[in-house]
N, CA, C, O and the ligand as a Tripos MOL2 file, in Angstrom:
@<TRIPOS>MOLECULE
protein
  277   275    70     0     0
PROTEIN
NO_CHARGES

@<TRIPOS>ATOM
      1 N           0.8600   -1.1900    0.0170 N.3       1 MET1
      2 CA         -0.0120    0.0160   -0.0060 C.3       1 MET1
      3 C           0.8410    1.3060    0.0220 C.2       1 MET1
      4 O           1.6860    1.5100    0.8940 O.2       1 MET1
      5 N           0.5810    2.1240   -0.9370 N.am      2 ASN2
      6 CA          1.3560    3.3750   -1.0100 C.3       2 ASN2
      7 C           0.8220    4.3650   -0.0320 C.2       2 ASN2
      8 O          -0.3820    4.5980    0.0690 O.2       2 ASN2
      9 N           1.7870    4.9700    0.7180 N.am      3 LYS3
     10 CA          1.4130    6.0500    1.5790 C.3       3 LYS3
     11 C           1.2910    7.2920    0.7690 C.2       3 LYS3
     12 O           2.2280    7.6760    0.0680 O.2       3 LYS3
     13 N           0.1700    7.9230    0.8470 N.am      4 ARG4
     14 CA         -0.0140    9.1610    0.0860 C.3       4 ARG4
     15 C           0.3800   10.3870    0.8830 C.2       4 ARG4
     16 O          -0.1920   10.7000    1.9270 O.2       4 ARG4
     17 N           1.3640   11.0540    0.3560 N.am      5 TRP5
     18 CA          1.8540   12.2520    0.9650 C.3       5 TRP5
     19 C           1.0940   13.4840    0.4210 C.2       5 TRP5
     20 O           0.9270   13.6280   -0.7900 O.2       5 TRP5
     21 N           0.6570   14.3280    1.2910 N.am      6 THR6
     22 CA          0.1240   15.5950    0.8770 C.3       6 THR6
     23 C           1.0130   16.6540    1.3430 C.2       6 THR6
     24 O           1.8840   16.3900    2.1720 O.2       6 THR6
     25 N           0.8580   17.8690    0.8610 N.am      7 ILE7
     26 CA          1.7320   18.9300    1.2320 C.3       7 ILE7
     27 C           1.6040   19.2120    2.7760 C.2       7 ILE7
     28 O           2.5870   19.5790    3.4200 O.2       7 ILE7
     29 N           0.4450   19.0420    3.3190 N.am      8 ASP8
     30 CA          0.2230   19.2280    4.7430 C.3       8 ASP8
     31 C           0.9890   18.1920    5.5770 C.2       8 ASP8
     32 O           1.5940   18.5300    6.5940 O.2       8 ASP8
     33 N           0.9580   16.9500    5.1440 N.am      9 LYS9
     34 CA          1.6980   15.8890    5.8150 C.3       9 LYS9
     35 C           3.1530   16.0750    5.7100 C.2       9 LYS9
     36 O           3.8830   15.8430    6.6730 O.2       9 LYS9
     37 N           3.6250   16.5080    4.5170 N.am     10 ILE10
     38 CA          5.0710   16.7080    4.3350 C.3      10 ILE10
     39 C           5.5530   17.8650    5.2460 C.2      10 ILE10
     40 O           6.6050   17.7870    5.8790 O.2      10 ILE10
     41 N           4.7590   18.9070    5.2810 N.am     11 LYS11
     42 CA          5.0960   20.0360    6.0770 C.3      11 LYS11
     43 C           5.2510   19.6720    7.6110 C.2      11 LYS11
     44 O           6.1780   20.0650    8.3200 O.2      11 LYS11
     45 N           4.2250   18.8800    8.0090 N.am     12 ASP12
     46 CA          4.2530   18.3610    9.3590 C.3      12 ASP12
     47 C           5.4570   17.5010    9.6350 C.2      12 ASP12
     48 O           6.1040   17.6160   10.6760 O.2      12 ASP12
     49 N           5.7520   16.6220    8.6680 N.am     13 TYR13
     50 CA          6.9510   15.7280    8.8170 C.3      13 TYR13
     51 C           8.2380   16.5520    8.9580 C.2      13 TYR13
     52 O           9.1020   16.3060    9.8000 O.2      13 TYR13
     53 N           8.2930   17.5510    8.0620 N.am     14 VAL14
     54 CA          9.5590   18.3790    8.0480 C.3      14 VAL14
     55 C           9.7280   19.0650    9.3980 C.2      14 VAL14
     56 O          10.8250   19.0800    9.9570 O.2      14 VAL14
     57 N           8.5990   19.6550    9.9440 N.am     15 GLU15
     58 CA          8.7420   20.3890   11.1710 C.3      15 GLU15
     59 C           9.0000   19.4410   12.3530 C.2      15 GLU15
     60 O           9.6530   19.8220   13.3250 O.2      15 GLU15
     61 N           8.5130   18.2720   12.2710 N.am     16 LYS16
     62 CA          8.7340   17.3730   13.4550 C.3      16 LYS16
     63 C          10.0910   16.6370   13.3690 C.2      16 LYS16
     64 O          10.6510   16.2270   14.3860 O.2      16 LYS16
     65 N          10.6080   16.4770   12.1180 N.am     17 ASN17
     66 CA         11.8090   15.6290   12.0330 C.3      17 ASN17
     67 C          13.0620   16.4200   11.6010 C.2      17 ASN17
     68 O          14.1110   15.8250   11.3520 O.2      17 ASN17
     69 N          12.9580   17.6920   11.5180 N.am     18 SER18
     70 CA         14.1490   18.4650   11.1190 C.3      18 SER18
     71 C          14.0220   19.8680   11.7220 C.2      18 SER18
     72 O          12.9980   20.2300   12.3010 O.2      18 SER18
     73 N          15.0930   20.6350   11.5640 N.am     19 GLU19
     74 CA         15.0450   22.0460   11.9600 C.3      19 GLU19
     75 C          14.7160   22.9380   10.7820 C.2      19 GLU19
     76 O          14.6600   24.1620   10.8990 O.2      19 GLU19
     77 N          14.5020   22.3070    9.6640 N.am     20 SER20
     78 CA         14.2250   23.0710    8.4420 C.3      20 SER20
     79 C          12.7040   23.2540    8.3000 C.2      20 SER20
     80 O          11.8910   22.5960    8.9490 O.2      20 SER20
     81 N          12.3910   24.1790    7.4200 N.am     21 LYS21
     82 CA         10.9820   24.5210    7.2050 C.3      21 LYS21
     83 C          10.6260   24.2760    5.6910 C.2      21 LYS21
     84 O          11.4760   24.4700    4.8210 O.2      21 LYS21
     85 N           9.4370   23.8750    5.4110 N.am     22 LEU22
     86 CA          9.0910   23.7070    4.0350 C.3      22 LEU22
     87 C           8.4850   24.9810    3.4790 C.2      22 LEU22
     88 O           7.5670   25.5390    4.0800 O.2      22 LEU22
     89 N           8.9630   25.4370    2.3820 N.am     23 LEU23
     90 CA          8.4780   26.6400    1.7590 C.3      23 LEU23
     91 C           7.5600   26.3790    0.6300 C.2      23 LEU23
     92 O           6.7210   27.2260    0.3230 O.2      23 LEU23
     93 N           7.6700   25.2370   -0.0220 N.am     24 THR24
     94 CA          6.8150   24.8670   -1.0690 C.3      24 THR24
     95 C           5.3820   24.6370   -0.6000 C.2      24 THR24
     96 O           5.1530   24.0510    0.4590 O.2      24 THR24
     97 N           4.4460   25.0890   -1.3740 N.am     25 THR25
     98 CA          3.0160   24.9760   -0.9210 C.3      25 THR25
     99 C           2.1920   24.0020   -1.7430 C.2      25 THR25
    100 O           1.0120   23.8020   -1.4550 O.2      25 THR25
    101 N           2.7910   23.3890   -2.7640 N.am     26 GLU26
    102 CA          2.0580   22.4090   -3.5070 C.3      26 GLU26
    103 C           2.9130   21.1960   -3.7650 C.2      26 GLU26
    104 O           4.0890   21.3250   -4.1020 O.2      26 GLU26
    105 N           2.3370   20.0150   -3.6120 N.am     27 TYR27
    106 CA          3.1300   18.8500   -3.8730 C.3      27 TYR27
    107 C           2.5780   17.9910   -5.0590 C.2      27 TYR27
    108 O           1.4110   17.6000   -5.0960 O.2      27 TYR27
    109 N           3.4440   17.7470   -5.9560 N.am     28 HIS28
    110 CA          2.9680   17.1220   -7.2370 C.3      28 HIS28
    111 C           3.4590   15.7100   -7.3890 C.2      28 HIS28
    112 O           3.0350   15.0350   -8.3280 O.2      28 HIS28
    113 N           4.3270   15.2130   -6.5260 N.am     29 GLY29
    114 CA          4.7980   13.8930   -6.6550 C.3      29 GLY29
    115 C           6.2140   13.7540   -6.0790 C.2      29 GLY29
    116 O           6.8840   14.7420   -5.7790 O.2      29 GLY29
    117 N           6.6480   12.4790   -5.9330 N.am     30 PHE30
    118 CA          7.9600   12.2680   -5.2360 C.3      30 PHE30
    119 C           9.1480   12.7670   -5.9750 C.2      30 PHE30
    120 O          10.2040   12.9760   -5.3770 O.2      30 PHE30
    121 N           9.0090   12.9800   -7.3410 N.am     31 SER31
    122 CA         10.1620   13.4450   -8.1070 C.3      31 SER31
    123 C          10.2850   14.9450   -8.0870 C.2      31 SER31
    124 O          11.2550   15.4890   -8.6160 O.2      31 SER31
    125 N           9.3350   15.6270   -7.4940 N.am     32 GLN32
    126 CA          9.3480   17.0990   -7.4590 C.3      32 GLN32
    127 C          10.3640   17.5370   -6.4240 C.2      32 GLN32
    128 O          10.5090   16.9540   -5.3490 O.2      32 GLN32
    129 N          11.0790   18.6280   -6.8180 N.am     33 LYS33
    130 CA         12.0250   19.2040   -5.8740 C.3      33 LYS33
    131 C          11.1700   20.1950   -5.0130 C.2      33 LYS33
    132 O          10.4120   21.0210   -5.5230 O.2      33 LYS33
    133 N          11.3450   20.0500   -3.7230 N.am     34 LEU34
    134 CA         10.6520   21.0100   -2.8040 C.3      34 LEU34
    135 C          11.6450   21.9790   -2.2590 C.2      34 LEU34
    136 O          12.8350   21.6890   -2.1320 O.2      34 LEU34
    137 N          11.1190   23.1690   -1.9310 N.am     35 LEU35
    138 CA         11.9660   24.2000   -1.4080 C.3      35 LEU35
    139 C          11.9270   24.2790    0.0680 C.2      35 LEU35
    140 O          10.8570   24.4690    0.6460 O.2      35 LEU35
    141 N          13.0400   24.1420    0.7030 N.am     36 PHE36
    142 CA         13.1350   24.1610    2.1750 C.3      36 PHE36
    143 C          13.9550   25.3660    2.6240 C.2      36 PHE36
    144 O          14.8080   25.8900    1.9070 O.2      36 PHE36
    145 N          13.6400   25.7820    3.8780 N.am     37 LYS37
    146 CA         14.5120   26.7800    4.4850 C.3      37 LYS37
    147 C          15.2150   26.1330    5.6280 C.2      37 LYS37
    148 O          14.5860   25.6080    6.5470 O.2      37 LYS37
    149 N          16.5750   26.1680    5.5760 N.am     38 CYS38
    150 CA         17.4240   25.5560    6.5510 C.3      38 CYS38
    151 C          17.4200   26.4000    7.8640 C.2      38 CYS38
    152 O          17.0630   27.5780    7.8330 O.2      38 CYS38
    153 N          17.8080   25.8070    8.9890 N.am     39 ALA39
    154 CA         17.8670   26.4920   10.2220 C.3      39 ALA39
    155 C          18.8140   27.6720   10.1360 C.2      39 ALA39
    156 O          18.6230   28.6540   10.8520 O.2      39 ALA39
    157 N          19.8130   27.6130    9.2980 N.am     40 CYS40
    158 CA         20.8200   28.6640    9.1430 C.3      40 CYS40
    159 C          20.2930   29.8480    8.3470 C.2      40 CYS40
    160 O          20.9090   30.9140    8.3560 O.2      40 CYS40
    161 N          19.1510   29.6840    7.6500 N.am     41 GLY41
    162 CA         18.5430   30.7980    6.9700 C.3      41 GLY41
    163 C          18.6190   30.5900    5.4170 C.2      41 GLY41
    164 O          17.9360   31.3020    4.6790 O.2      41 GLY41
    165 N          19.4260   29.6420    4.9300 N.am     42 SER42
    166 CA         19.5890   29.4050    3.5720 C.3      42 SER42
    167 C          18.3980   28.5600    3.0160 C.2      42 SER42
    168 O          17.8750   27.6960    3.7190 O.2      42 SER42
    169 N          17.9970   28.8080    1.8060 N.am     43 ASN43
    170 CA         17.0560   27.9600    1.1480 C.3      43 ASN43
    171 C          17.7580   26.8640    0.3970 C.2      43 ASN43
    172 O          18.8720   27.0450   -0.0950 O.2      43 ASN43
    173 N          17.0970   25.7120    0.3070 N.am     44 PHE44
    174 CA         17.6860   24.6440   -0.5170 C.3      44 PHE44
    175 C          16.5560   23.8230   -1.0970 C.2      44 PHE44
    176 O          15.4370   23.7840   -0.5860 O.2      44 PHE44
    177 N          16.9100   23.1650   -2.2010 N.am     45 GLU45
    178 CA         15.9190   22.3630   -2.9240 C.3      45 GLU45
    179 C          16.3230   20.8740   -2.8310 C.2      45 GLU45
    180 O          17.4830   20.4930   -2.9840 O.2      45 GLU45
    181 N          15.3040   20.0860   -2.5750 N.am     46 LYS46
    182 CA         15.5200   18.7050   -2.4810 C.3      46 LYS46
    183 C          14.2030   17.9510   -2.7540 C.2      46 LYS46
    184 O          13.1150   18.4870   -2.5390 O.2      46 LYS46
    185 N          14.3230   16.7080   -3.2280 N.am     47 THR47
    186 CA         13.0870   15.9210   -3.2730 C.3      47 THR47
    187 C          12.7320   15.4770   -1.9030 C.2      47 THR47
    188 O          13.6020   15.3770   -1.0370 O.2      47 THR47
    189 N          11.4660   15.2050   -1.6740 N.am     48 PHE48
    190 CA         11.0920   14.6920   -0.3520 C.3      48 PHE48
    191 C          11.6730   13.3180   -0.0770 C.2      48 PHE48
    192 O          11.9930   12.9750    1.0610 O.2      48 PHE48
    193 N          11.7990   12.5560   -1.1200 N.am     49 THR49
    194 CA         12.4120   11.2220   -0.9760 C.3      49 THR49
    195 C          13.8010   11.3330   -0.3880 C.2      49 THR49
    196 O          14.1340   10.6020    0.5440 O.2      49 THR49
    197 N          14.6210   12.2340   -0.9120 N.am     50 LYS50
    198 CA         15.9390   12.4360   -0.3510 C.3      50 LYS50
    199 C          15.9660   12.9460    0.9770 C.2      50 LYS50
    200 O          16.7750   12.5490    1.8160 O.2      50 LYS50
    201 N          15.0400   13.8810    1.2060 N.am     51 PHE51
    202 CA         14.9410   14.4580    2.5600 C.3      51 PHE51
    203 C          14.5800   13.3890    3.6210 C.2      51 PHE51
    204 O          15.1270   13.3680    4.7240 O.2      51 PHE51
    205 N          13.6970   12.5620    3.2630 N.am     52 LYS52
    206 CA         13.1330   11.5910    4.2220 C.3      52 LYS52
    207 C          14.0290   10.3290    4.2800 C.2      52 LYS52
    208 O          14.4320    9.9230    5.3700 O.2      52 LYS52
    209 N          14.3310    9.7350    3.1800 N.am     53 ASN53
    210 CA         15.0870    8.4950    3.1010 C.3      53 ASN53
    211 C          16.5780    8.6140    3.2160 C.2      53 ASN53
    212 O          17.2440    7.7290    3.7530 O.2      53 ASN53
    213 N          17.1010    9.7020    2.7150 N.am     54 ASN54
    214 CA         18.5740    9.8610    2.7160 C.3      54 ASN54
    215 C          19.0670   10.8470    3.8870 C.2      54 ASN54
    216 O          20.2360   11.2060    4.0290 O.2      54 ASN54
    217 N          18.0390   11.2090    4.6610 N.am     55 HIS55
    218 CA         18.3390   12.1400    5.8120 C.3      55 HIS55
    219 C          19.0970   13.3600    5.4070 C.2      55 HIS55
    220 O          19.9640   13.8550    6.1280 O.2      55 HIS55
    221 N          18.7470   13.8490    4.2090 N.am     56 GLN56
    222 CA         19.2830   15.1430    3.7530 C.3      56 GLN56
    223 C          18.3730   16.2610    4.1990 C.2      56 GLN56
    224 O          17.5390   16.7480    3.4360 O.2      56 GLN56
    225 N          18.5420   16.6640    5.4480 N.am     57 ARG57
    226 CA         17.5150   17.5840    5.9830 C.3      57 ARG57
    227 C          18.0580   18.9580    6.3250 C.2      57 ARG57
    228 O          17.4200   19.7460    7.0230 O.2      57 ARG57
    229 N          19.2700   19.2290    5.8090 N.am     58 LYS58
    230 CA         19.8060   20.6100    5.9210 C.3      58 LYS58
    231 C          20.3010   21.0700    4.5660 C.2      58 LYS58
    232 O          20.3040   20.3020    3.6030 O.2      58 LYS58
    233 N          20.7180   22.3190    4.4920 N.am     59 CYS59
    234 CA         21.2140   22.8490    3.2020 C.3      59 CYS59
    235 C          22.5940   22.1790    3.0220 C.2      59 CYS59
    236 O          23.1290   21.4890    3.8900 O.2      59 CYS59
    237 N          23.1280   22.4560    1.7840 N.am     60 ASP60
    238 CA         24.4600   21.8410    1.4520 C.3      60 ASP60
    239 C          25.6250   22.4070    2.2280 C.2      60 ASP60
    240 O          26.6990   21.8050    2.2560 O.2      60 ASP60
    241 N          25.4360   23.5580    2.8620 N.am     61 VAL61
    242 CA         26.4550   24.1610    3.6210 C.3      61 VAL61
    243 C          26.4790   23.4600    4.9940 C.2      61 VAL61
    244 O          27.5500   23.0820    5.4670 O.2      61 VAL61
    245 N          25.3340   23.2880    5.6230 N.am     62 CYS62
    246 CA         25.2980   22.6320    6.9740 C.3      62 CYS62
    247 C          25.5060   21.1450    6.8540 C.2      62 CYS62
    248 O          25.9670   20.5030    7.7980 O.2      62 CYS62
    249 N          25.1720   20.5810    5.7000 N.am     63 GLN63
    250 CA         25.3160   19.1200    5.5760 C.3      63 GLN63
    251 C          25.7170   18.8770    4.1140 C.2      63 GLN63
    252 O          24.8930   18.6630    3.2260 O.2      63 GLN63
    253 N          27.0760   18.9270    3.9280 N.am     64 PRO64
    254 CA         27.5330   18.7850    2.5470 C.3      64 PRO64
    255 C          27.1160   17.3900    1.9560 C.2      64 PRO64
    256 O          27.1310   16.4010    2.6890 O.2      64 PRO64
    257 N          26.7520   17.3030    0.6690 N.am     65 PRO65
    258 CA         26.3560   16.0780    0.0990 C.3      65 PRO65
    259 C          27.4460   15.0700    0.2080 C.2      65 PRO65
    260 O          28.6200   15.3820    0.0090 O.2      65 PRO65
    261 N          27.0590   13.8220    0.5340 N.am     66 LYS66
    262 CA         28.0760   12.7460    0.6080 C.3      66 LYS66
    263 C          28.5040   12.3300   -0.8000 C.2      66 LYS66
    264 O          27.6750   12.2500   -1.7070 O.2      66 LYS66
    265 N          29.7440   12.0760   -0.9710 N.am     67 GLU67
    266 CA         30.1910   11.5260   -2.2440 C.3      67 GLU67
    267 C          29.9250   10.0400   -2.2640 C.2      67 GLU67
    268 O          30.1980    9.3540   -1.2790 O.2      67 GLU67
    269 N          29.4140    9.5420   -3.3240 N.am     68 SER68
    270 CA         29.1680    8.1060   -3.3390 C.3      68 SER68
    271 C          30.4810    7.4060   -3.7740 C.2      68 SER68
    272 O          31.2260    7.8390   -4.6530 O.2      68 SER68
    273 N          30.6780    6.2820   -3.0610 N.am     69 ARG69
    274 CA         31.9760    5.5860   -3.3010 C.3      69 ARG69
    275 C          31.6700    4.2770   -4.0160 C.2      69 ARG69
    276 O          32.5860    3.5150   -4.3270 O.2      69 ARG69
    277 ZN         22.0190   25.4360    6.4990 Zn       70 ZN70
@<TRIPOS>BOND
     1     1     2 1
     2     2     3 1
     3     3     4 2
     4     3     5 am
     5     5     6 1
     6     6     7 1
     7     7     8 2
     8     7     9 am
     9     9    10 1
    10    10    11 1
    11    11    12 2
    12    11    13 am
    13    13    14 1
    14    14    15 1
    15    15    16 2
    16    15    17 am
    17    17    18 1
    18    18    19 1
    19    19    20 2
    20    19    21 am
    21    21    22 1
    22    22    23 1
    23    23    24 2
    24    23    25 am
    25    25    26 1
    26    26    27 1
    27    27    28 2
    28    27    29 am
    29    29    30 1
    30    30    31 1
    31    31    32 2
    32    31    33 am
    33    33    34 1
    34    34    35 1
    35    35    36 2
    36    35    37 am
    37    37    38 1
    38    38    39 1
    39    39    40 2
    40    39    41 am
    41    41    42 1
    42    42    43 1
    43    43    44 2
    44    43    45 am
    45    45    46 1
    46    46    47 1
    47    47    48 2
    48    47    49 am
    49    49    50 1
    50    50    51 1
    51    51    52 2
    52    51    53 am
    53    53    54 1
    54    54    55 1
    55    55    56 2
    56    55    57 am
    57    57    58 1
    58    58    59 1
    59    59    60 2
    60    59    61 am
    61    61    62 1
    62    62    63 1
    63    63    64 2
    64    63    65 am
    65    65    66 1
    66    66    67 1
    67    67    68 2
    68    67    69 am
    69    69    70 1
    70    70    71 1
    71    71    72 2
    72    71    73 am
    73    73    74 1
    74    74    75 1
    75    75    76 2
    76    75    77 am
    77    77    78 1
    78    78    79 1
    79    79    80 2
    80    79    81 am
    81    81    82 1
    82    82    83 1
    83    83    84 2
    84    83    85 am
    85    85    86 1
    86    86    87 1
    87    87    88 2
    88    87    89 am
    89    89    90 1
    90    90    91 1
    91    91    92 2
    92    91    93 am
    93    93    94 1
    94    94    95 1
    95    95    96 2
    96    95    97 am
    97    97    98 1
    98    98    99 1
    99    99   100 2
   100    99   101 am
   101   101   102 1
   102   102   103 1
   103   103   104 2
   104   103   105 am
   105   105   106 1
   106   106   107 1
   107   107   108 2
   108   107   109 am
   109   109   110 1
   110   110   111 1
   111   111   112 2
   112   111   113 am
   113   113   114 1
   114   114   115 1
   115   115   116 2
   116   115   117 am
   117   117   118 1
   118   118   119 1
   119   119   120 2
   120   119   121 am
   121   121   122 1
   122   122   123 1
   123   123   124 2
   124   123   125 am
   125   125   126 1
   126   126   127 1
   127   127   128 2
   128   127   129 am
   129   129   130 1
   130   130   131 1
   131   131   132 2
   132   131   133 am
   133   133   134 1
   134   134   135 1
   135   135   136 2
   136   135   137 am
   137   137   138 1
   138   138   139 1
   139   139   140 2
   140   139   141 am
   141   141   142 1
   142   142   143 1
   143   143   144 2
   144   143   145 am
   145   145   146 1
   146   146   147 1
   147   147   148 2
   148   147   149 am
   149   149   150 1
   150   150   151 1
   151   151   152 2
   152   151   153 am
   153   153   154 1
   154   154   155 1
   155   155   156 2
   156   155   157 am
   157   157   158 1
   158   158   159 1
   159   159   160 2
   160   159   161 am
   161   161   162 1
   162   162   163 1
   163   163   164 2
   164   163   165 am
   165   165   166 1
   166   166   167 1
   167   167   168 2
   168   167   169 am
   169   169   170 1
   170   170   171 1
   171   171   172 2
   172   171   173 am
   173   173   174 1
   174   174   175 1
   175   175   176 2
   176   175   177 am
   177   177   178 1
   178   178   179 1
   179   179   180 2
   180   179   181 am
   181   181   182 1
   182   182   183 1
   183   183   184 2
   184   183   185 am
   185   185   186 1
   186   186   187 1
   187   187   188 2
   188   187   189 am
   189   189   190 1
   190   190   191 1
   191   191   192 2
   192   191   193 am
   193   193   194 1
   194   194   195 1
   195   195   196 2
   196   195   197 am
   197   197   198 1
   198   198   199 1
   199   199   200 2
   200   199   201 am
   201   201   202 1
   202   202   203 1
   203   203   204 2
   204   203   205 am
   205   205   206 1
   206   206   207 1
   207   207   208 2
   208   207   209 am
   209   209   210 1
   210   210   211 1
   211   211   212 2
   212   211   213 am
   213   213   214 1
   214   214   215 1
   215   215   216 2
   216   215   217 am
   217   217   218 1
   218   218   219 1
   219   219   220 2
   220   219   221 am
   221   221   222 1
   222   222   223 1
   223   223   224 2
   224   223   225 am
   225   225   226 1
   226   226   227 1
   227   227   228 2
   228   227   229 am
   229   229   230 1
   230   230   231 1
   231   231   232 2
   232   231   233 am
   233   233   234 1
   234   234   235 1
   235   235   236 2
   236   235   237 am
   237   237   238 1
   238   238   239 1
   239   239   240 2
   240   239   241 am
   241   241   242 1
   242   242   243 1
   243   243   244 2
   244   243   245 am
   245   245   246 1
   246   246   247 1
   247   247   248 2
   248   247   249 am
   249   249   250 1
   250   250   251 1
   251   251   252 2
   252   251   253 am
   253   253   254 1
   254   254   255 1
   255   255   256 2
   256   255   257 am
   257   257   258 1
   258   258   259 1
   259   259   260 2
   260   259   261 am
   261   261   262 1
   262   262   263 1
   263   263   264 2
   264   263   265 am
   265   265   266 1
   266   266   267 1
   267   267   268 2
   268   267   269 am
   269   269   270 1
   270   270   271 1
   271   271   272 2
   272   271   273 am
   273   273   274 1
   274   274   275 1
   275   275   276 2
@<TRIPOS>SUBSTRUCTURE
     1 MET1         2 RESIDUE 1 A MET
     2 ASN2         6 RESIDUE 1 A ASN
     3 LYS3        10 RESIDUE 1 A LYS
     4 ARG4        14 RESIDUE 1 A ARG
     5 TRP5        18 RESIDUE 1 A TRP
     6 THR6        22 RESIDUE 1 A THR
     7 ILE7        26 RESIDUE 1 A ILE
     8 ASP8        30 RESIDUE 1 A ASP
     9 LYS9        34 RESIDUE 1 A LYS
    10 ILE10       38 RESIDUE 1 A ILE
    11 LYS11       42 RESIDUE 1 A LYS
    12 ASP12       46 RESIDUE 1 A ASP
    13 TYR13       50 RESIDUE 1 A TYR
    14 VAL14       54 RESIDUE 1 A VAL
    15 GLU15       58 RESIDUE 1 A GLU
    16 LYS16       62 RESIDUE 1 A LYS
    17 ASN17       66 RESIDUE 1 A ASN
    18 SER18       70 RESIDUE 1 A SER
    19 GLU19       74 RESIDUE 1 A GLU
    20 SER20       78 RESIDUE 1 A SER
    21 LYS21       82 RESIDUE 1 A LYS
    22 LEU22       86 RESIDUE 1 A LEU
    23 LEU23       90 RESIDUE 1 A LEU
    24 THR24       94 RESIDUE 1 A THR
    25 THR25       98 RESIDUE 1 A THR
    26 GLU26      102 RESIDUE 1 A GLU
    27 TYR27      106 RESIDUE 1 A TYR
    28 HIS28      110 RESIDUE 1 A HIS
    29 GLY29      114 RESIDUE 1 A GLY
    30 PHE30      118 RESIDUE 1 A PHE
    31 SER31      122 RESIDUE 1 A SER
    32 GLN32      126 RESIDUE 1 A GLN
    33 LYS33      130 RESIDUE 1 A LYS
    34 LEU34      134 RESIDUE 1 A LEU
    35 LEU35      138 RESIDUE 1 A LEU
    36 PHE36      142 RESIDUE 1 A PHE
    37 LYS37      146 RESIDUE 1 A LYS
    38 CYS38      150 RESIDUE 1 A CYS
    39 ALA39      154 RESIDUE 1 A ALA
    40 CYS40      158 RESIDUE 1 A CYS
    41 GLY41      162 RESIDUE 1 A GLY
    42 SER42      166 RESIDUE 1 A SER
    43 ASN43      170 RESIDUE 1 A ASN
    44 PHE44      174 RESIDUE 1 A PHE
    45 GLU45      178 RESIDUE 1 A GLU
    46 LYS46      182 RESIDUE 1 A LYS
    47 THR47      186 RESIDUE 1 A THR
    48 PHE48      190 RESIDUE 1 A PHE
    49 THR49      194 RESIDUE 1 A THR
    50 LYS50      198 RESIDUE 1 A LYS
    51 PHE51      202 RESIDUE 1 A PHE
    52 LYS52      206 RESIDUE 1 A LYS
    53 ASN53      210 RESIDUE 1 A ASN
    54 ASN54      214 RESIDUE 1 A ASN
    55 HIS55      218 RESIDUE 1 A HIS
    56 GLN56      222 RESIDUE 1 A GLN
    57 ARG57      226 RESIDUE 1 A ARG
    58 LYS58      230 RESIDUE 1 A LYS
    59 CYS59      234 RESIDUE 1 A CYS
    60 ASP60      238 RESIDUE 1 A ASP
    61 VAL61      242 RESIDUE 1 A VAL
    62 CYS62      246 RESIDUE 1 A CYS
    63 GLN63      250 RESIDUE 1 A GLN
    64 PRO64      254 RESIDUE 1 A PRO
    65 PRO65      258 RESIDUE 1 A PRO
    66 LYS66      262 RESIDUE 1 A LYS
    67 GLU67      266 RESIDUE 1 A GLU
    68 SER68      270 RESIDUE 1 A SER
    69 ARG69      274 RESIDUE 1 A ARG
    70 ZN70       277 GROUP 0 **** ****
């Protein structure tokens, strides 16, 4: 069963599971890049999948992308 994410659920998840805030107000699907505001004040874009499953919950400055090996 697929869990259906809505923008409200995502916003709630973001606020409960990170220090970032969600700026995007519409959700069109898991491949969509969402706009977040990091705790440091920078905005960053990420798909919700990456945010949730890869724990990429801060901007690239606070949490530099891991290089794949
Ligand atoms: Zn940051």
